[in-house]
mmCIF file of the N, C-alpha and C atoms, coordinates in Angstrom:
data_MODEL
# 
_entry.id   MODEL 
# 
loop_
_atom_site.group_PDB 
_atom_site.id 
_atom_site.type_symbol 
_atom_site.label_atom_id 
_atom_site.label_alt_id 
_atom_site.label_comp_id 
_atom_site.label_asym_id 
_atom_site.label_entity_id 
_atom_site.label_seq_id 
_atom_site.pdbx_PDB_ins_code 
_atom_site.Cartn_x 
_atom_site.Cartn_y 
_atom_site.Cartn_z 
_atom_site.occupancy 
_atom_site.B_iso_or_equiv 
_atom_site.pdbx_formal_charge 
_atom_site.auth_seq_id 
_atom_site.auth_comp_id 
_atom_site.auth_asym_id 
_atom_site.auth_atom_id 
_atom_site.pdbx_PDB_model_num 
ATOM 1  N N  . UNK A 1 1  ? 2.328   -23.190 12.945 1.00 0.00 ? 1  UNK A N  1 
ATOM 2  C CA . UNK A 1 1  ? 3.065   -22.246 13.636 1.00 0.00 ? 1  UNK A CA 1 
ATOM 3  C C  . UNK A 1 1  ? 2.226   -20.943 13.557 1.00 0.00 ? 1  UNK A C  1 
ATOM 4  N N  . UNK A 1 2  ? 1.873   -20.711 11.879 1.00 0.00 ? 2  UNK A N  1 
ATOM 5  C CA . UNK A 1 2  ? 1.006   -19.661 11.432 1.00 0.00 ? 2  UNK A CA 1 
ATOM 6  C C  . UNK A 1 2  ? -0.397  -19.409 12.577 1.00 0.00 ? 2  UNK A C  1 
ATOM 7  N N  . UNK A 1 3  ? -0.726  -20.803 12.627 1.00 0.00 ? 3  UNK A N  1 
ATOM 8  C CA . UNK A 1 3  ? -1.780  -20.780 13.482 1.00 0.00 ? 3  UNK A CA 1 
ATOM 9  C C  . UNK A 1 3  ? -2.170  -20.132 14.782 1.00 0.00 ? 3  UNK A C  1 
ATOM 10 N N  . UNK A 1 4  ? -0.499  -20.766 15.519 1.00 0.00 ? 4  UNK A N  1 
ATOM 11 C CA . UNK A 1 4  ? -0.440  -20.518 16.443 1.00 0.00 ? 4  UNK A CA 1 
ATOM 12 C C  . UNK A 1 4  ? -0.213  -18.752 16.824 1.00 0.00 ? 4  UNK A C  1 
ATOM 13 N N  . UNK A 1 5  ? 0.751   -18.200 15.973 1.00 0.00 ? 5  UNK A N  1 
ATOM 14 C CA . UNK A 1 5  ? 0.358   -16.939 15.999 1.00 0.00 ? 5  UNK A CA 1 
ATOM 15 C C  . UNK A 1 5  ? -0.298  -16.512 15.568 1.00 0.00 ? 5  UNK A C  1 
ATOM 16 N N  . UNK A 1 6  ? -1.739  -16.813 14.573 1.00 0.00 ? 6  UNK A N  1 
ATOM 17 C CA . UNK A 1 6  ? -2.508  -15.648 14.412 1.00 0.00 ? 6  UNK A CA 1 
ATOM 18 C C  . UNK A 1 6  ? -3.761  -15.943 16.315 1.00 0.00 ? 6  UNK A C  1 
ATOM 19 N N  . UNK A 1 7  ? -3.445  -16.672 16.237 1.00 0.00 ? 7  UNK A N  1 
ATOM 20 C CA . UNK A 1 7  ? -4.312  -16.848 17.885 1.00 0.00 ? 7  UNK A CA 1 
ATOM 21 C C  . UNK A 1 7  ? -3.440  -15.782 19.295 1.00 0.00 ? 7  UNK A C  1 
ATOM 22 N N  . UNK A 1 8  ? -1.972  -15.769 19.071 1.00 0.00 ? 8  UNK A N  1 
ATOM 23 C CA . UNK A 1 8  ? -1.983  -15.093 19.748 1.00 0.00 ? 8  UNK A CA 1 
ATOM 24 C C  . UNK A 1 8  ? -1.990  -13.568 19.435 1.00 0.00 ? 8  UNK A C  1 
ATOM 25 N N  . UNK A 1 9  ? -2.109  -13.240 18.411 1.00 0.00 ? 9  UNK A N  1 
ATOM 26 C CA . UNK A 1 9  ? -2.490  -12.042 17.557 1.00 0.00 ? 9  UNK A CA 1 
ATOM 27 C C  . UNK A 1 9  ? -3.231  -11.798 17.790 1.00 0.00 ? 9  UNK A C  1 
ATOM 28 N N  . UNK A 1 10 ? -4.813  -13.058 18.051 1.00 0.00 ? 10 UNK A N  1 
ATOM 29 C CA . UNK A 1 10 ? -5.997  -12.199 18.152 1.00 0.00 ? 10 UNK A CA 1 
ATOM 30 C C  . UNK A 1 10 ? -5.896  -12.241 19.854 1.00 0.00 ? 10 UNK A C  1 
ATOM 31 N N  . UNK A 1 11 ? -5.454  -12.726 20.214 1.00 0.00 ? 11 UNK A N  1 
ATOM 32 C CA . UNK A 1 11 ? -5.372  -12.823 21.737 1.00 0.00 ? 11 UNK A CA 1 
ATOM 33 C C  . UNK A 1 11 ? -4.480  -11.364 22.723 1.00 0.00 ? 11 UNK A C  1 
ATOM 34 N N  . UNK A 1 12 ? -3.399  -10.801 21.738 1.00 0.00 ? 12 UNK A N  1 
ATOM 35 C CA . UNK A 1 12 ? -2.894  -9.856  21.940 1.00 0.00 ? 12 UNK A CA 1 
ATOM 36 C C  . UNK A 1 12 ? -3.780  -8.391  21.837 1.00 0.00 ? 12 UNK A C  1 
ATOM 37 N N  . UNK A 1 13 ? -4.734  -8.659  21.009 1.00 0.00 ? 13 UNK A N  1 
ATOM 38 C CA . UNK A 1 13 ? -5.336  -7.268  20.216 1.00 0.00 ? 13 UNK A CA 1 
ATOM 39 C C  . UNK A 1 13 ? -6.731  -7.029  21.681 1.00 0.00 ? 13 UNK A C  1 
ATOM 40 N N  . UNK A 1 14 ? -7.455  -8.173  21.781 1.00 0.00 ? 14 UNK A N  1 
ATOM 41 C CA . UNK A 1 14 ? -8.261  -8.399  22.310 1.00 0.00 ? 14 UNK A CA 1 
ATOM 42 C C  . UNK A 1 14 ? -7.899  -8.088  24.420 1.00 0.00 ? 14 UNK A C  1 
ATOM 43 N N  . UNK A 1 15 ? -6.347  -8.229  24.786 1.00 0.00 ? 15 UNK A N  1 
ATOM 44 C CA . UNK A 1 15 ? -6.270  -7.707  25.650 1.00 0.00 ? 15 UNK A CA 1 
ATOM 45 C C  . UNK A 1 15 ? -6.025  -6.193  25.418 1.00 0.00 ? 15 UNK A C  1 
ATOM 46 N N  . UNK A 1 16 ? -5.590  -5.880  24.716 1.00 0.00 ? 16 UNK A N  1 
ATOM 47 C CA . UNK A 1 16 ? -5.585  -4.608  24.529 1.00 0.00 ? 16 UNK A CA 1 
ATOM 48 C C  . UNK A 1 16 ? -6.798  -3.139  24.544 1.00 0.00 ? 16 UNK A C  1 
ATOM 49 N N  . UNK A 1 17 ? -7.926  -3.865  23.672 1.00 0.00 ? 17 UNK A N  1 
ATOM 50 C CA . UNK A 1 17 ? -8.724  -3.659  23.756 1.00 0.00 ? 17 UNK A CA 1 
ATOM 51 C C  . UNK A 1 17 ? -8.989  -3.416  25.431 1.00 0.00 ? 17 UNK A C  1 
ATOM 52 N N  . UNK A 1 18 ? -8.948  -4.505  26.078 1.00 0.00 ? 18 UNK A N  1 
ATOM 53 C CA . UNK A 1 18 ? -9.565  -4.964  27.502 1.00 0.00 ? 18 UNK A CA 1 
ATOM 54 C C  . UNK A 1 18 ? -8.811  -3.704  28.273 1.00 0.00 ? 18 UNK A C  1 
ATOM 55 N N  . UNK A 1 19 ? -7.508  -3.543  28.055 1.00 0.00 ? 19 UNK A N  1 
ATOM 56 C CA . UNK A 1 19 ? -7.146  -2.492  29.058 1.00 0.00 ? 19 UNK A CA 1 
ATOM 57 C C  . UNK A 1 19 ? -7.586  -1.193  28.867 1.00 0.00 ? 19 UNK A C  1 
ATOM 58 N N  . UNK A 1 20 ? -7.724  -1.121  27.492 1.00 0.00 ? 20 UNK A N  1 
ATOM 59 C CA . UNK A 1 20 ? -7.915  0.461   27.119 1.00 0.00 ? 20 UNK A CA 1 
ATOM 60 C C  . UNK A 1 20 ? -9.177  0.703   27.765 1.00 0.00 ? 20 UNK A C  1 
ATOM 61 N N  . UNK A 1 21 ? -10.581 -0.237  27.994 1.00 0.00 ? 21 UNK A N  1 
ATOM 62 C CA . UNK A 1 21 ? -11.703 -0.173  28.107 1.00 0.00 ? 21 UNK A CA 1 
ATOM 63 C C  . UNK A 1 21 ? -11.831 -0.213  29.990 1.00 0.00 ? 21 UNK A C  1 
ATOM 64 N N  . UNK A 1 22 ? -10.654 -0.966  30.572 1.00 0.00 ? 22 UNK A N  1 
ATOM 65 C CA . UNK A 1 22 ? -10.366 -0.702  31.865 1.00 0.00 ? 22 UNK A CA 1 
ATOM 66 C C  . UNK A 1 22 ? -10.109 0.695   32.351 1.00 0.00 ? 22 UNK A C  1 
ATOM 67 N N  . UNK A 1 23 ? -9.035  1.318   31.468 1.00 0.00 ? 23 UNK A N  1 
ATOM 68 C CA . UNK A 1 23 ? -8.677  2.985   31.721 1.00 0.00 ? 23 UNK A CA 1 
ATOM 69 C C  . UNK A 1 23 ? -10.013 3.765   31.565 1.00 0.00 ? 23 UNK A C  1 
ATOM 70 N N  . UNK A 1 24 ? -10.457 3.396   30.605 1.00 0.00 ? 24 UNK A N  1 
ATOM 71 C CA . UNK A 1 24 ? -11.912 4.609   30.762 1.00 0.00 ? 24 UNK A CA 1 
ATOM 72 C C  . UNK A 1 24 ? -12.846 4.441   31.622 1.00 0.00 ? 24 UNK A C  1 
ATOM 73 N N  . UNK A 1 25 ? -12.964 2.902   32.326 1.00 0.00 ? 25 UNK A N  1 
ATOM 74 C CA . UNK A 1 25 ? -13.428 2.688   33.426 1.00 0.00 ? 25 UNK A CA 1 
ATOM 75 C C  . UNK A 1 25 ? -13.337 3.618   34.734 1.00 0.00 ? 25 UNK A C  1 
ATOM 76 N N  . UNK A 1 26 ? -12.200 3.804   34.787 1.00 0.00 ? 26 UNK A N  1 
ATOM 77 C CA . UNK A 1 26 ? -11.390 4.175   35.810 1.00 0.00 ? 26 UNK A CA 1 
ATOM 78 C C  . UNK A 1 26 ? -11.446 5.643   35.791 1.00 0.00 ? 26 UNK A C  1 
ATOM 79 N N  . UNK A 1 27 ? -10.956 6.111   34.865 1.00 0.00 ? 27 UNK A N  1 
ATOM 80 C CA . UNK A 1 27 ? -11.197 7.699   34.932 1.00 0.00 ? 27 UNK A CA 1 
ATOM 81 C C  . UNK A 1 27 ? -12.326 8.074   35.169 1.00 0.00 ? 27 UNK A C  1 
ATOM 82 N N  . UNK A 1 28 ? -12.910 7.896   33.898 1.00 0.00 ? 28 UNK A N  1 
ATOM 83 C CA . UNK A 1 28 ? -14.779 7.463   34.177 1.00 0.00 ? 28 UNK A CA 1 
ATOM 84 C C  . UNK A 1 28 ? -15.282 7.702   36.096 1.00 0.00 ? 28 UNK A C  1 
ATOM 85 N N  . UNK A 1 29 ? -14.537 7.213   36.092 1.00 0.00 ? 29 UNK A N  1 
ATOM 86 C CA . UNK A 1 29 ? -15.237 6.669   38.161 1.00 0.00 ? 29 UNK A CA 1 
ATOM 87 C C  . UNK A 1 29 ? -14.010 8.276   38.664 1.00 0.00 ? 29 UNK A C  1 
ATOM 88 N N  . UNK A 1 30 ? -13.274 8.370   38.470 1.00 0.00 ? 30 UNK A N  1 
ATOM 89 C CA . UNK A 1 30 ? -12.539 9.060   39.174 1.00 0.00 ? 30 UNK A CA 1 
ATOM 90 C C  . UNK A 1 30 ? -13.325 10.966  38.620 1.00 0.00 ? 30 UNK A C  1 
ATOM 91 N N  . UNK A 1 31 ? -13.774 11.132  37.465 1.00 0.00 ? 31 UNK A N  1 
ATOM 92 C CA . UNK A 1 31 ? -14.030 12.442  36.845 1.00 0.00 ? 31 UNK A CA 1 
ATOM 93 C C  . UNK A 1 31 ? -15.748 12.392  37.743 1.00 0.00 ? 31 UNK A C  1 
ATOM 94 N N  . UNK A 1 32 ? -16.496 11.298  37.518 1.00 0.00 ? 32 UNK A N  1 
ATOM 95 C CA . UNK A 1 32 ? -17.590 11.595  38.374 1.00 0.00 ? 32 UNK A CA 1 
ATOM 96 C C  . UNK A 1 32 ? -17.510 10.918  39.337 1.00 0.00 ? 32 UNK A C  1 
# 
């Protein structure tokens, strides 16, 4: 169970970074 939770935790943090990166690209494109 702890392994599954660890994998989901890593997936969540990776997804958060991905969303932040996409938002950054959208904002930069809007300003440019």
